[in-house]
Structures are given as C-alpha cells and as structure tokens.
C-alpha positions in Angstrom: -27.5 36.3 19.2 -24.2 38.0 18.2 -23.4 38.6 14.6 -20.7 35.8 14.5 -22.9 32.9 15.7 -25.7 34.2 13.4 -23.3 34.2 10.4 -22.2 30.7 11.3 -25.8 29.4 11.6 -26.7 30.9 8.3 -23.6 29.4 6.6 -24.4 26.0 8.0 -28.0 26.2 6.9 -26.7 27.0 3.4 -23.9 24.4 3.2 -25.8 21.3 4.3 -28.2 21.3 1.3 -25.2 22.1 -0.9 -23.2 19.1 0.5 -26.1 16.8 0.0 -26.6 18.0 -3.6 -22.9 17.6 -4.4 -22.9 14.0 -3.0 -25.9 13.2 -5.3 -24.1 14.7 -8.3 -21.2 12.4 -8.0 -19.0 14.5 -5.7 -19.0 12.2 -2.6 -18.0 13.8 0.6 -17.5 10.5 2.4 -16.2 7.1 1.1 -18.7 4.7 -0.4 -16.2 1.8 0.0 -16.9 1.2 3.7 -19.9 2.0 5.9 -19.6 4.0 9.0 -20.2 0.9 11.1 -16.9 -0.7 9.9 -14.9 2.4 10.9 -16.7 2.4 14.3 -15.8 -1.3 14.8 -12.1 -0.4 14.1 -12.2 2.4 16.6 -13.8 0.2 19.2 -10.8 -2.1 19.0 -8.5 0.9 19.7 -10.6 1.9 22.8 -10.1 -1.6 24.1 -6.3 -1.5 23.4 -5.6 1.8 25.0 -7.8 1.3 28.1 -10.1 3.6 30.0 -7.3 5.7 31.5 -5.9 7.0 28.2 -6.8 8.8 25.0 -5.4 8.7 21.5 -4.8 11.4 18.9 -4.2 10.6 15.3 -3.0 13.2 12.8 -4.4 13.3 9.3 -2.2 14.1 6.3 -1.2 17.7 5.5 -2.0 19.5 2.2 0.3 18.0 -0.4 3.0 20.1 -2.1 2.3 21.2 -5.7 -0.6 20.4 -7.9 -1.2 17.0 -6.4 -4.5 15.5 -5.3 -4.9 15.1 -1.6 -4.7 11.5 -0.3 -5.3 10.8 3.4 -2.8 8.9 5.5 -3.5 5.2 5.9 -4.0 5.1 9.6 -6.3 8.1 9.7 -8.4 6.8 6.8 -8.5 3.4 8.5 -10.1 4.8 11.6 -12.7 7.2 10.1 -12.6 7.4 6.3 -12.4 11.2 6.3 -10.4 12.8 3.4 -9.7 16.3 4.6 -6.2 17.8 5.1 -4.9 18.7 8.5 -7.6 16.9 10.4 -7.2 15.2 13.8 -9.0 12.3 15.4 -9.3 12.1 19.2 -10.3 8.8 20.7 -11.5 8.7 24.3 -10.7 5.4 25.9 -13.0 6.0 28.9 -16.2 7.2 27.1 -15.4 5.2 23.9 -16.1 8.4 21.9 -14.5 9.8 18.8 -14.1 13.5 18.1 -13.0 14.7 14.7 -11.3 18.0 14.5 -11.5 19.7 11.1 -10.0 23.1 9.9 -12.4 26.0 9.6 -14.1 26.6 6.3 -11.9 28.1 3.5 -14.3 29.8 1.2 -11.7 30.9 -1.3 -10.4 27.4 -1.8 -13.9 26.0 -2.1 -14.7 28.5 -4.9 -11.7 27.1 -6.8 -11.8 23.4 -5.9 -15.3 22.5 -4.8 -16.8 21.7 -1.4 -14.5 20.4 1.3 -15.8 19.2 4.7 -14.9 21.7 7.4 -15.7 22.3 11.1 -18.8 24.2 10.1 -20.3 21.0 8.6 -20.4 19.2 11.9 -24.0 17.9 11.6 -23.3 16.7 8.0 -20.0 15.0 9.0 -21.6 13.2 11.9 -24.4 12.0 9.6 -22.1 10.8 6.9 -19.4 9.2 9.0 -20.9 8.2 12.3 -18.3 10.1 14.2 -19.6 11.1 17.7 -18.5 14.8 17.7 -16.9 17.3 15.3 -15.1 20.5 16.3 -12.5 22.9 14.8 -8.8 22.1 15.0 -8.5 25.4 16.9 -10.2 23.7 19.8 -8.0 20.6 19.9 -5.5 21.7 22.6 -8.2 23.1 24.8 -10.2 19.9 24.6 -7.1 17.8 25.5 -6.4 20.0 28.5 -10.0 20.5 29.6 -11.5 17.1 29.1 -8.6 14.7 29.6 -5.7 16.1 31.6 -8.0 17.7 34.2 -9.7 14.3 34.7 -6.3 12.7 35.3 -5.9 11.0 32.0 -2.2 11.6 31.5 -1.5 8.9 28.9 -1.8 9.9 25.2 -1.4 7.4 22.5 -0.4 8.5 19.0 1.3 6.8 16.0 5.0 7.3 16.2 5.9 5.6 12.9 5.9 8.0 9.9 2.5 8.2 8.2 2.0 6.2 5.0 0.8 8.6 2.2 0.4 8.0 -1.5 2.8 5.5 -3.1 4.5 5.1 0.3 5.2 2.2 2.7 6.8 2.5 6.1 10.2 1.4 4.9 10.3 4.3 2.4 8.8 6.8 4.9 11.5 5.9 7.4 14.1 6.4 4.7 12.8 9.9 4.0 13.1 10.8 7.7 16.6 9.3 7.9 17.8 11.1 4.8 16.6 14.4 6.1 18.3 13.8 9.4 21.6 13.0 7.7 21.5 16.2 5.6 23.5 18.8 7.6 21.5 21.6 6.0 18.1 20.0 6.6 17.8 17.9 9.8 14.0 18.2 10.0 12.2 16.0 12.5 9.4 13.8 11.3 5.9 15.3 11.4 5.1 12.7 14.1 8.2 13.7 16.1 7.3 17.4 15.8 3.7 16.7 17.0 5.0 14.8 20.1 7.5 17.7 20.8 4.7 20.2 20.7 2.4 18.1 22.9 5.2 17.7 25.5 6.0 21.5 25.4 2.4 22.4 26.1 1.6 19.5 28.4 4.9 18.3 29.9 3.2 15.9 32.3 1.6 13.9 29.5 3.0 10.4 28.9 3.1 9.7 25.2 2.8 6.1 24.0 3.0 4.6 20.6 -0.3 3.6 18.9 1.5 2.1 15.9 1.8 -1.5 17.1 -2.0 -1.5 17.9 -2.9 -0.2 14.4 -0.4 -2.6 12.7 -2.0 -5.6 14.4 -5.6 -4.4 13.5 -4.6 -3.9 9.9 -3.0 -7.3 9.7 -6.4 -9.1 9.5 -8.5 -7.8 6.6 -12.3 -7.7 6.6 -14.4 -8.9 3.7 -14.7 -5.4 2.3 -10.9 -4.9 2.6 -10.3 -8.1 0.8 -12.7 -7.0 -2.0 -10.7 -3.8 -2.4 -7.4 -5.7 -2.5 -8.9 -8.1 -5.1 -9.7 -5.2 -7.3 -6.3 -3.6 -6.9 -4.7 -6.9 -7.7 -6.9 -7.5 -10.7 -5.9 -4.1 -12.2 -2.2 -4.9 -11.5 -2.6 -8.2 -13.5 -4.4 -6.4 -16.4 -1.6 -3.8 -16.6 1.1 -6.4 -16.8 -1.0 -8.4 -19.3 -1.2 -5.2 -21.5 2.5 -4.8 -21.1 3.1 -8.3 -22.4 0.9 -7.5 -25.5 2.5 -4.1 -26.1 6.2 -4.6 -25.6 8.7 -5.1 -28.5 12.4 -4.4 -29.1 13.2 -0.7 -29.6 10.7 0.6 -27.0 11.7 2.3 -23.8 11.0 0.9 -20.4 8.9 4.0 -19.4 6.4 3.3 -22.2 5.2 0.3 -20.3 4.8 2.5 -17.3 2.4 4.6 -19.4 0.4 1.5 -20.3 0.1 0.5 -16.7 -1.0 4.0 -15.6 -3.7 4.0 -18.3 -5.1 0.7 -17.1 -5.1 1.9 -13.5 -6.7 5.3 -14.0 -9.2 4.1 -16.6 -10.5 1.7 -14.0 -10.8 4.0 -11.0 -7.5 3.8 -9.2 -6.3 6.9 -7.3 -2.7 6.5 -8.1 0.3 4.1 -8.1 1.0 1.8 -5.2 4.7 2.4 -5.9 6.8 3.6 -8.7 6.8 1.2 -11.6 9.7 -1.3 -11.5 10.2 -2.0 -15.2 13.7 -3.3 -15.8 15.0 -4.8 -19.0 18.1 -6.9 -19.5 20.7 -6.0 -16.8 18.4 -3.4 -15.2 16.2 -6.2 -13.9 19.1 -7.3 -11.7 18.4 -4.3 -9.4 15.1 -5.1 -7.6 14.0 -1.5 -7.2 15.3 0.0 -10.4 12.8 2.6 -11.5 14.4 5.0 -13.9 12.7 3.5 -17.0 15.2 5.1 -19.4 16.7 2.1 -21.2 15.8 1.1 -24.8 14.7 -2.5 -24.7 16.6 -4.9 -27.0 15.9 -8.1 -28.8 16.8 -10.9 -26.4 16.3 -9.0 -23.2 14.4 -10.6 -20.3 12.1 -8.0 -18.8 10.8 -7.6 -15.3 7.5 -5.7 -14.8 6.5 -5.1 -11.2 3.7 -2.6 -10.9 0.3 -2.2 -9.1 -2.2 0.5 -8.3 -3.6 2.3 -5.2 -7.3 1.4 -5.4 -9.4 3.2 -2.7 -6.5 3.1 -0.2 -5.6 -0.5 -0.9 -2.5 -1.4 -2.7 -1.3 -4.6 -4.5 2.1 -5.9 -5.6 2.5 -8.2 -8.6 5.5 -9.1 -10.7 6.0 -11.0 -14.0 8.9 -11.6 -16.3 8.8 -12.1 -20.0 11.0 -11.8 -23.1 10.9 -8.5 -24.9 10.8 -10.2 -28.3 8.0 -12.5 -27.3 9.9 -15.7 -27.4 11.8 -17.4 -24.6 15.4 -18.2 -25.5 16.9 -21.5 -24.5 18.6 -20.2 -21.3 15.4 -18.3 -20.4 13.3 -21.4 -20.7 15.7 -23.4 -18.6 16.3 -20.9 -15.8 12.8 -19.5 -15.7 11.2 -22.9 -16.1 13.2 -24.2 -13.1 12.3 -21.2 -11.1 8.6 -21.4 -11.9 8.5 -25.1 -10.8 10.1 -24.2 -7.5 7.8 -21.2 -7.1 4.8 -23.6 -7.5 6.2 -25.7 -4.7 6.2 -22.7 -2.4 2.6 -21.8 -3.3 1.5 -25.4 -2.8 3.0 -25.4 0.8 1.1 -22.3 2.0 -1.9 -23.0 4.2 -3.6 -21.5 7.3 -2.2 -22.7 10.6 1.3 -23.1 9.2 4.2 -20.8 10.2 6.5 -19.3 7.7 9.2 -21.6 8.8 7.0 -24.7 8.2 6.0 -23.4 4.7 9.7 -22.9 3.8 10.7 -26.3 5.1 8.0 -28.1 3.2 8.6 -26.0 0.0 12.3 -26.7 0.3 11.7 -30.5 0.0 9.8 -29.9 -3.2 12.4 -27.6 -4.6 15.0 -30.3 -4.0 13.0 -32.7 -6.1 12.7 -30.1 -8.9 16.4 -29.4 -8.8 17.2 -33.1 -9.1 15.6 -33.4 -12.5 16.4 -29.9 -13.9 18.6 -29.5 -16.9 20.8 -26.5 -17.6 23.0 -25.8 -20.6 25.3 -23.6 -18.6 27.1 -24.8 -15.5 26.9 -21.3 -14.0 23.1 -21.5 -14.2 23.0 -24.9 -12.4 25.2 -23.5 -9.6 23.0 -20.4 -9.3 20.0 -22.7 -9.0 21.7 -24.9 -6.4 22.7 -21.9 -4.4 19.2 -20.4 -4.5 17.5 -23.6 -3.2 20.1 -24.0 -0.5 19.7 -20.3 0.6 15.9 -20.5 0.6 15.9 -23.6 2.7 18.4 -22.1 5.1 16.2 -19.0 5.6 13.5 -21.3 7.2 15.9 -22.0 10.0 16.3 -18.4 11.1 14.6 -16.9 14.2 12.2 -15.0 12.0 11.7 -16.9 8.8 10.7 -14.6 5.9 8.1 -16.0 3.6 7.1 -12.7 2.0 5.7 -9.2 2.9 2.2 -8.2 4.0 0.0 -6.3 1.6 -2.9 -4.0 2.4 -3.2 -0.3 2.7 0.5 -0.1 1.9 2.3 -2.3 -0.6 4.7 -3.3 2.2 2.2 -3.4 5.0 3.6 -3.7 8.5 2.7 -6.2 11.1 4.1 -9.1 13.2 5.8 -11.8 11.3 5.6 -14.6 13.9 3.0 -17.2 14.5 0.8 -19.2 12.2 -0.9 -17.9 9.1 -4.5 -16.9 9.8 -7.6 -16.2 7.6 -7.7 -12.5 6.6 -3.9 -12.2 6.2 -2.7 -11.0 2.8 0.8 -11.2 1.6 3.1 -11.8 -1.4 5.9 -14.2 -2.0 8.8 -12.9 -4.2 11.8 -15.2 -4.0 14.6 -14.1 -6.3 17.1 -16.3 -8.2 20.2 -14.5 -9.4 23.2 -15.3 -11.5 25.4 -12.4 -10.3 28.3 -12.8 -12.8 25.8 -12.5 -15.7 23.5 -9.9 -14.1 20.6 -12.2 -14.5 17.7 -11.9 -12.1 14.5 -14.0 -12.1 11.5 -13.2 -9.8 7.8 -13.6 -9.8 5.4 -12.1 -7.2 1.9 -13.0 -6.4 -0.7 -11.8 -3.9 -2.1 -14.5 -1.6 -5.2 -14.5 0.6 -5.3 -16.8 3.6 -8.8 -18.2 4.0 -10.6 -20.7 6.2 -10.1 -23.3 3.5 -6.6 -22.6 2.3 -4.5 -20.1 0.4 -5.9 -18.3 -2.7 -3.7 -16.8 -5.3 -5.6 -13.7 -6.5 -3.1 -12.3 -9.0 -3.6 -14.8 -11.8 -4.8 -12.4 -14.5 -1.3 -12.2 -15.9 0.1 -15.6 -16.9 3.3 -17.1 -15.8 3.5 -20.3 -17.9 6.0 -20.0 -20.8 3.5 -21.2 -23.5 0.7 -18.9 -22.1 3.1 -15.9 -22.1 4.2 -16.4 -25.6 0.7 -16.8 -26.8 -0.4 -13.6 -25.1 2.5 -11.7 -26.5 1.4 -12.4 -30.1 -1.7 -10.3 -29.5 -1.8 -6.6 -30.4 -1.3 -4.3 -27.5 -2.0 -0.6 -26.9 1.5 0.6 -27.9 1.3 -1.2 -31.2 -2.0 0.5 -32.0 -0.9 3.9 -30.8 2.6 4.7 -31.9 4.7 7.5 -30.5 3.9 11.1 -31.5 7.6 11.9 -31.4 10.3 9.4 -32.7 12.5 7.7 -30.3 15.9 9.3 -29.6 
C-alpha cells in the first residue's frame, strides 16, 4: 500500500469514531427531522420523472460570505438532507442510484469550527443518510464522462431556477440575478447559469434540461413530517406576533419588535428568519414589503407585523394588524372589522376539491353580504371597501385566479397554481384593502393546510378579533420588562 492510501485509511479509522461521538454529544452530522427513507422516496420520484436515459445533477449551496452560518439550498436539502457547502448530488435515472460528491477534508477548518462531513467520511455518510455512494467533488466530471456519457446518456437534468438559500424565495433570487445583470460593472451570471456553461464547455454534446418543474411539483404536496415542521414554524410566528402585541407602545421604534420576534424564534430552535421582518407603522404599513424598521411609532398608528421563522428548512408567513396604543379607534374598528368579516368569508369557502376561482366566487358572494350591512363614518372608506370587494370578485374570473401563495421550504414556495386544492397543499391568503389617498392599508395573513376533511388554519396563536387583541395588549410584554440600555434618539 502506498503512503497516500495508508494515510487516508488511518484518517478514516480515526474520524468515524469521532463523528459518532460528536453526534452523541449533540453535534448532529445529519438531520434528525427526516429519516433517510423519506429522502430516498423523494429521489425515487425524481428517477421516475427523468427516465432511464438521463441523469440529474443538483448543486449544493456555496460557503456563505462573512461570519454567517451555512444553510443548505432548499432543493439539495429536500433530496438528501446533507448540510455541507459545495456538495453535489448525482441521480442516475437508469440505475436509480444516488451519488453524493463532497469536498475533501479541510483539517484547518475543522480545528476551528468542528467536524464537517467530507469525502473521507464515505462510510459514515452512507450510514447516516442512506445515500448509495459517496465520492470527492474532484471526481464529479470524471464520473459524468465515464459512467454516463460513454453509455450514451446524453441528457442531464439540473435546476435552472436560482437556488433558494436562507431568507430567500425564488422571486427574490430572480431579482438578485436581474439586478446583477442590469449593473454595467457587474453582469455576473447566476451560479446555475455558470454551472450549465461549464458543463457545456466540457461536454458540448450534453443536452441540459430543467429539473426545477419536477422539484416544484414534488414540493407542492407536503408529507406528514413536512406538515409538522410547518406547524412549528407557524406556531413560532404566531408567538412572535403575540409578543409584539404585548410589547408595543407609542414611542418605540419598529425595529424593536423585530428584536422581540428574533428572540422568540431563536429561543425556540429556529435557524433564522424566513424573510426580513415587515413591521410598518402608520403610513409605512401602506408599502407591503417595507422593512427598514426606522420609524418611531406614534399614538394612533395602526401597525402591521408580518414575520415568521425558518424552522428546520421550513418557513411560514403570518401577518396581523393592531393599534400601537392598544385601543382600536373608530375608523380602525369600522374598516378592520369589515375587512375581518370578509376575510372570514374567504376562509369559510376554502375546501379540498375546489379551484381558486371557485373559492373566490363563493367568498365574493359572502363579501357582498358583509358589505351590504357594513357601516362607515367616512365615505372614502366605504368606497375603498366597495372597490376592494369588486376587485377581489373580478380576480376570480381571470385565467389564473390568485387565491394566495404556496408556503413550504420557501415563504413564497413555487408550484403550479391551476387545478383543485389537494390534501398536503399549504398556502396563505393575504388580501389587502387599501385607502390610497389616506395611505391606509389593511391586511391579515394566515397559513392554511388542505386536508382530507377540509382546510385547517394553523396560524391562530395570534388573535385577530378586536376584543381579543385589545385584551392581549393589556398584558406586560418583553419590551416593557426590559427597557432600552440607551435612550431613544
């Protein structure tokens, strides 16, 4: 045996017991949220989709910039659960076999940050994950050429949509790519585009096809374990908003409620934000994605708090609105009360087997009944209410009626928006009523699970009824118990 293989064998013999010991000491090297069998079942569906004459390659996420904890990309995690930077997963459609490619061991980084799975841990990785084979990333090109192209498998599937990383949905990922392309002194291609370019340069006869639609369709229907993760993420979102209700008072800054939410998330095991907190007071609430958090909240402001965590790669999305001073004013009672009654009509109409258009049509009839008996002090508010109901009903007549957005591994999960609602689908509704001239914006958002029996609203930890909100806001919250160290500017 040469010295290099001998050193590798000795290193492996040393590292396997270390890996097992670290896992026992609370330093897990593989997820405990899903068993290997669930990842294998997901991969089996990919084999079926790509067929026996093709293979697929999925890139893992790169090392993050700065002192930021690594978070795997959603699609890669979905297929194997491995949390290692710069990893690749190769799926053989003919043999129905998965090969994981990991970077070689980096001893210096491990001395500073702890054990990280590497190519030298092949036996341990197979045991932990159920992956069929493990190799070094250095061997990826050779394996593609030797085992696939020579056998005549000239079709390679890979996700072409930008990867969803931490606090990222595809809409934002696409915006990042577009902004870079529009910058005359940047112009970088997406990482996915760069990967395809390199593959075509090295193997020009390969036909590259998009794996994204397949993965989107698979992720659309959640398993029981996925639903459990989403339930936890949604529960934490509700608790964070509930604590915001208890803590808020005039004179505070919007970003202080961001801190409250982060505490609730991290204290309960979340790995980050699902998205930047959308905490807008007064006129700032009018901008749906306002996130600066710099305004001092005033007595009489109506506050929007839209915030949720990333819990084990599953992200929620919940919104509530409440008065900063803890008491709904007359116009807030009228407009919000009307909105809430209509919102309940939408929730009541949601059921498995219905299309989005059917839900909107049925809800619209209920909203008309609410509007007929609603009372408004200001004519402008009545007009806004009438316009909102009419617009909502009209949306159900479009070719692709929009009921809400999917939720899952990304806050704005992607997937087809046609056909009937099916068990395992998870989405939010977030209709917005606006009074543009007064910069008034009213919106709630709840997470809904479609089940065999109906539709379950799982985001009910934070109240939405006026009396319940006012009652909660009388309680003492964190910010009232822990004042600022430095006075407000």
